[in-house]
SEZALUM-416903 format. One record per atom (N, C-alpha, C, CB): x, y, z. Coordinates in steps of 0.05 Angstrom, whole numbers, padded with zeros to 5 digits, always signed. Glycine has a CB too. Layout:
<sites>
XYZ/...
</sites>
This chain:
<sites>
+00544+00318+00158/+00519+00331+00148/+00525+00341+00120/+00510+00355+00166/+00511+00329+00102/+00514+00338+00074/+00489+00354+00064/+00520+00313+00055/+00492+00374+00050/+00469+00390+00039/+00453+00369+00023/+00478+00416+00020/+00426+00370+00028/+00409+00351+00013/+00408+00324+00022/+00415+00351-00013/+00426+00315+00040/+00426+00287+00049/+00406+00285+00072/+00456+00278+00058/+00392+00263+00073/+00372+00258+00095/+00367+00227+00097/+00344+00274+00089/+00363+00219+00119/+00352+00191+00122/+00323+00192+00122/+00362+00178+00148/+00310+00172+00108/+00279+00171+00107/+00272+00145+00119/+00268+00172+00077/+00251+00147+00135/+00238+00123+00145/+00217+00114+00126/+00227+00126+00172/+00222+00091+00114/+00203+00080+00094/+00194+00052+00100/+00215+00080+00067/+00166+00049+00102/+00156+00023+00108/+00145+00010+00081/+00133+00025+00131/+00161-00009+00071/+00154-00021+00045/+00132-00040+00044/+00176-00034+00035/+00124-00050+00066/+00104-00072+00065/+00082-00068+00088/+00120-00099+00070/+00061-00056+00079/+00039-00048+00098/+00012-00060+00087/+00038-00015+00100/-00007-00064+00104/-00032-00073+00097/-00053-00056+00109/-00035-00101+00104/-00078-00054+00096/-00101-00037+00105/-00123-00060+00112/-00112-00013+00082/-00147-00049+00119/-00169-00067+00122/-00176-00081+00095/-00192-00052+00133/-00165-00071+00072/-00171-00086+00046/-00160-00115+00046/-00158-00071+00022/-00140-00119+00065/-00127-00146+00065/-00143-00162+00084/-00097-00146+00073/-00152-00186+00073/-00170-00202+00090/-00156-00213+00115/-00182-00225+00073/-00129-00214+00116/-00117-00226+00142/-00112-00206+00164/-00090-00240+00137/-00123-00183+00161/-00121-00164+00181/-00144-00166+00200/-00119-00137+00170/-00145-00187+00215/-00167-00197+00231/-00179-00175+00251/-00158-00221+00246/-00160-00162+00265/-00170-00141+00284/-00186-00119+00270/-00145-00129+00298/-00174-00110+00246/-00188-00090+00232/-00214-00101+00221/-00170-00080+00209/-00215-00125+00212/-00238-00137+00200/-00261-00139+00221/-00231-00165+00189/-00253-00147+00245/-00272-00149+00266/-00283-00121+00276/-00261-00164+00288/-00268-00101+00271/-00275-00073+00280/-00294-00059+00259/-00248-00057+00284/-00298-00071+00235/-00313-00058+00215/-00340-00053+00226/-00314-00073+00190/-00350-00028+00221/-00377-00020+00232/-00381-00012+00260/-00395-00041+00229/-00355-00013+00273/-00357-00003+00302/-00341+00023+00304/-00345-00026+00323/-00343+00033+00327/-00329+00057+00333/-00297+00056+00331/-00337+00065+00361/-00289+00030+00330/-00260+00026+00330/-00250+00020+00301/-00253+00003+00348/-00269+00022+00282/-00263+00016+00254/-00239+00032+00245/-00287+00020+00236/-00223+00022+00230/-00198+00035+00218/-00210+00051+00194/-00175+00013+00208/-00205+00077+00195/-00213+00095+00173/-00187+00101+00158/-00227+00121+00183/-00188+00112+00134/-00164+00123+00122/-00147+00141+00139/-00170+00138+00099/-00162+00159+00151/-00149+00180+00170/-00134+00169+00192/-00170+00198+00183/-00147+00149+00205/-00134+00134+00229/-00111+00120+00218/-00152+00113+00244/-00113+00106+00195/-00089+00089+00185/-00068+00108+00181/-00094+00072+00160/-00071+00131+00166/-00049+00150+00161/-00037+00162+00187/-00059+00172+00144/-00052+00168+00205/-00044+00179+00231/-00026+00161+00246/-00066+00185+00248/-00032+00134+00244/-00015+00114+00257/+00015+00115+00245/-00027+00084+00252/+00017+00118+00219/+00043+00119+00207/+00057+00145+00214/+00041+00116+00177/+00042+00167+00215/+00051+00193+00220/+00061+00194+00250/+00030+00213+00214/+00047+00180+00267/+00054+00179+00298/+00081+00164+00300/+00030+00162+00316/+00086+00143+00283/+00111+00129+00282/+00134+00142+00268/+00107+00105+00270/+00128+00167+00259/+00148+00184+00245/+00159+00169+00220/+00172+00191+00264/+00141+00156+00207/+00147+00145+00180/+00146+00168+00159/+00127+00121+00172/+00163+00169+00140/+00165+00188+00120/+00149+00178+00092/+00196+00193+00115/+00155+00154+00087/+00142+00143+00062/+00130+00115+00069/+00164+00140+00037/+00107+00110+00057/+00094+00084+00064/+00084+00071+00036/+00069+00088+00087/+00089+00047+00033/+00080+00031+00008/+00056+00016+00018/+00103+00011-00005/+00032+00022+00004/+00009+00007+00011/+00007-00017-00005/-00015+00023+00006/+00011-00041+00006/+00016-00067-00006/-00003-00090+00003/+00043-00075-00001/-00030-00084-00002/-00048-00104+00006/-00047-00128-00010/-00074-00095+00005/-00058-00151+00000/-00059-00176-00015/-00076-00173-00040/-00068-00199+00002/-00063-00174-00063/-00077-00175-00089/-00099-00153-00090/-00089-00203-00094/-00094-00129-00081/-00114-00109-00082/-00100-00081-00079/-00134-00113-00059/-00112-00063-00091/-00103-00033-00088/-00126-00017-00079/-00091-00022-00115/-00147-00031-00068/-00173-00018-00061/-00170+00008-00043/-00191-00039-00047/-00151+00008-00025/-00151+00032-00007/-00131+00053-00016/-00144+00023+00022/-00117+00048-00037/-00097+00068-00044/-00108+00096-00051/-00081+00058-00068/-00129+00096-00067/-00140+00121-00075/-00153+00137-00051/-00160+00117-00097/-00166+00119-00033/-00179+00130-00010/-00158+00143+00009/-00194+00108+00004/-00136+00130+00012/-00113+00139+00029/-00103+00166+00018/-00088+00118+00030/-00098+00166-00008/-00088+00191-00022/-00105+00213-00019/-00085+00187-00051/-00132+00208-00024/-00153+00230-00020/-00152+00240+00009/-00182+00220-00028/-00153+00224+00027/-00153+00231+00056/-00128+00247+00062/-00154+00205+00073/-00105+00238+00053/-00080+00253+00056/-00081+00280+00047/-00058+00240+00042/-00093+00283+00022/-00096+00309+00010/-00114+00329+00027/-00108+00305-00018/-00135+00316+00038/-00154+00331+00056/-00139+00339+00079/-00180+00314+00064/-00124+00323+00092/-00109+00329+00116/-00088+00351+00111/-00095+00303+00126/-00074+00347+00088/-00054+00367+00079/-00066+00395+00076/-00043+00358+00052/-00089+00396+00062/-00103+00422+00059/-00111+00433+00085/-00128+00418+00041/-00120+00418+00105/-00127+00426+00133/-00101+00439+00145/-00137+00401+00151/-00078+00425+00142/-00053+00436+00153/-00046+00462+00140/-00032+00417+00148/-00049+00465+00114/-00041+00490+00100/-00061+00514+00106/-00039+00484+00068/-00084+00505+00115/-00105+00526+00122/-00099+00534+00152/-00137+00515+00119/-00080+00523+00165/-00074+00530+00192/-00087+00512+00214/-00082+00557+00196/-00102+00492+00206/-00115+00473+00224/-00107+00445+00220/-00144+00475+00222/-00082+00437+00222/-00074+00410+00218/-00086+00390+00239/-00044+00408+00218/-00094+00367+00230/-00102+00345+00248/-00081+00339+00268/-00108+00321+00233/-00088+00333+00291/-00069+00328+00312/-00053+00304+00304/-00083+00323+00340/-00027+00308+00305/-00006+00286+00295/-00001+00288+00266/-00016+00257+00301/-00012+00307+00252/-00005+00307+00222/+00025+00313+00217/-00022+00328+00206/+00035+00300+00198/+00062+00305+00187/+00062+00295+00158/+00085+00290+00205/+00082+00307+00144/+00082+00298+00115/+00089+00269+00112/+00101+00313+00098/+00076+00257+00092/+00078+00229+00087/+00075+00224+00059/+00059+00215+00102/+00094+00208+00045/+00093+00203+00017/+00080+00174+00015/+00122+00205+00002/+00059+00172-00001/+00044+00146-00004/+00054+00134-00031/+00012+00151-00003/+00065+00110-00029/+00071+00096-00054/+00051+00073-00057/+00101+00086-00055/+00036+00073-00081/+00018+00051-00085/+00034+00027-00091/-00001+00057-00107/+00022+00004-00082/+00034-00022-00087/+00015-00043-00083/+00057-00027-00069/+00025-00068-00085/+00008-00092-00081/+00026-00115-00074/-00008-00099-00106/+00017-00132-00055/+00029-00158-00051/+00017-00180-00069/+00027-00165-00021/+00030-00190-00088/+00020-00208-00108/+00024-00236-00102/+00031-00202-00133/+00006-00253-00100/+00008-00282-00096/+00015-00295-00123/-00017-00294-00085/+00040-00307-00125/+00048-00318-00152/+00049-00348-00150/+00076-00307-00160/+00045-00360-00173/+00047-00391-00173/+00074-00399-00161/+00045-00404-00203/+00071-00421-00146/+00096-00431-00134/+00097-00424-00105/+00119-00420-00148/+00079-00408-00094/+00077-00398-00066/+00092-00374-00060/+00085-00418-00049/+00101-00360-00080/+00114-00335-00076/+00096-00311-00071/+00131-00329-00098/+00105-00292-00054/+00091-00267-00051/+00111-00245-00059/+00080-00263-00020/+00103-00229-00078/+00120-00208-00089/+00107-00181-00085/+00127-00213-00119/+00124-00162-00075/+00112-00132-00074/+00120-00118-00099/+00124-00115-00048/+00099-00104-00109/+00103-00086-00129/+00099-00058-00119/+00086-00093-00152/+00121-00041-00120/+00120-00015-00109/+00120+00004-00133/+00144-00010-00089/+00100+00021-00136/+00096+00038-00159/+00101+00068-00152/+00067+00034-00169/+00104+00085-00174/+00107+00113-00169/+00085+00126-00155/+00112+00126-00194/+00092+00145-00137/+00071+00158-00121/+00049+00170-00137/+00084+00178-00103/+00054+00175-00161/+00032+00190-00178/+00012+00170-00186/+00045+00204-00205/+00016+00143-00184/-00003+00122-00192/-00023+00117-00170/+00013+00096-00199/-00043+00101-00177/-00064+00096-00157/-00075+00066-00160/-00088+00118-00160/-00100+00064-00151/-00115+00039-00151/-00114+00027-00179/-00144+00043-00142/-00122+00043-00199/-00123+00033-00227/-00099+00020-00236/-00129+00054-00245/-00075+00030-00230/-00049+00019-00237/-00047-00008-00225/-00025+00038-00228/-00054-00012-00200/-00052-00037-00186/-00071-00058-00200/-00057-00033-00156/-00094-00049-00205/-00113-00065-00220/-00105-00074-00244/-00135-00052-00225/-00092-00057-00261/-00080-00064-00287/-00060-00085-00285/-00068-00040-00300/-00041-00083-00266/-00021-00102-00262/-00033-00131-00256/-00002-00093-00239/-00052-00131-00236/-00064-00157-00228/-00077-00169-00253/-00086-00153-00205/-00090-00152-00269/-00102-00162-00292/-00083-00175-00314/-00116-00138-00304/-00062-00158-00319/-00042-00170-00337/-00029-00195-00328/-00021-00150-00343/-00025-00199-00302/-00013-00221-00291/-00032-00245-00288/-00001-00213-00266/-00058-00240-00290/-00077-00261-00291/-00084-00270-00264/-00067-00284-00307/-00083-00252-00242/-00092-00259-00216/-00123-00263-00216/-00084-00238-00197/-00134-00285-00210/-00161-00292-00212/-00172-00298-00183/-00164-00317-00230/-00158-00295-00163/-00170-00299-00136/-00186-00275-00125/-00149-00304-00117/-00191-00276-00102/-00206-00253-00088/-00188-00232-00082/-00220-00263-00061/-00196-00207-00089/-00180-00182-00083/-00181-00180-00052/-00193-00155-00097/-00155-00175-00041/-00152-00174-00013/-00145-00201+00003/-00176-00164-00003/-00145-00222-00013/-00140-00249-00002/-00117-00260-00018/-00165-00268-00004/-00107-00282-00009/-00087-00300-00023/-00098-00325-00029/-00063-00304-00008/-00122-00326-00039/-00136-00351-00045/-00131-00359-00074/-00167-00348-00040/-00116-00344-00087/-00110-00351-00116/-00081-00344-00122/-00129-00335-00135/-00072-00349-00147/-00045-00342-00154/-00047-00330-00184/-00025-00367-00151/-00025-00317-00192/-00025-00308-00219/-00023-00331-00240/-00003-00287-00223/-00034-00327-00263/-00026-00345-00284/+00001-00344-00294/-00043-00341-00304/+00013-00318-00292/+00039-00312-00299/+00060-00326-00280/+00041-00283-00301/+00083-00335-00289/+00104-00346-00274/+00118-00324-00258/+00125-00362-00291/+00136-00332-00240/+00150-00314-00222/+00167-00296-00241/+00168-00330-00201/+00180-00308-00260/+00196-00292-00279/+00179-00272-00294/+00211-00310-00298/+00156-00279-00302/+00138-00261-00318/+00128-00238-00300/+00113-00278-00330/+00122-00245-00274/+00112-00225-00255/+00134-00204-00251/+00103-00237-00228/+00160-00214-00247/+00179-00195-00240/+00184-00177-00265/+00206-00209-00229/+00184-00190-00290/+00189-00174-00312/+00168-00151-00319/+00190-00191-00334/+00144-00159-00312/+00121-00140-00314/+00125-00118-00295/+00095-00155-00310/+00129-00125-00270/+00131-00103-00249/+00156-00085-00255/+00133-00116-00220/+00179-00095-00263/+00201-00079-00267/+00196-00057-00288/+00224-00095-00276/+00179-00061-00307/+00172-00041-00327/+00156-00016-00314/+00155-00055-00348/+00145-00021-00290/+00129+00001-00278/+00138+00010-00250/+00101-00007-00276/+00154-00007-00238/+00162+00000-00211/+00184-00018-00200/+00138-00002-00194/+00184-00022-00174/+00203-00036-00160/+00193-00064-00151/+00212-00020-00136/+00209-00085-00150/+00201-00111-00142/+00216-00116-00115/+00206-00135-00165/+00201-00126-00096/+00214-00134-00071/+00203-00161-00062/+00208-00112-00049/+00217-00180-00055/+00206-00205-00042/+00189-00197-00017/+00229-00225-00032/+00167-00206-00013/+00149-00198+00008/+00157-00209+00035/+00121-00206+00002/+00169-00234+00034/+00176-00247+00060/+00204-00257+00058/+00156-00271+00066/+00220-00254+00078/+00248-00262+00078/+00250-00294+00077/+00262-00250+00103/+00229-00307+00088/+00230-00336+00089/+00220-00347+00063/+00214-00346+00112/
</sites>
């Protein structure tokens, strides 16, 4: 036991309903079972995750919504009425980028960033497909994608295979 030392549970690769391949969530849209930002956050809190990177396919659509909902939940907790299951959670904005050659790269950014930073990266890299889908690829090469992300955050290969 060392002062200041702690293990953190961090999920580096997550999707929200902003990713088109989340079929169960897509099918639940508009129903009582629809995934809301609060429900999404509470699922990670229930799993005792400490940090989560929101890495939808070529989209940062849900990042600002999740951060705003977390702030609301945190304010409720500080006011003495925490939502059932609430615990602290650090949200890292990110994106799973479809790169030419069939690569999927995660860009994990500083928690102070948001949707706009993800949109800026996708624009610089020349992603022209549908946000939330993998129907397109970047104009930039894999090397260019990595070099761009490293200037702003951390690069992680999205899939081990």
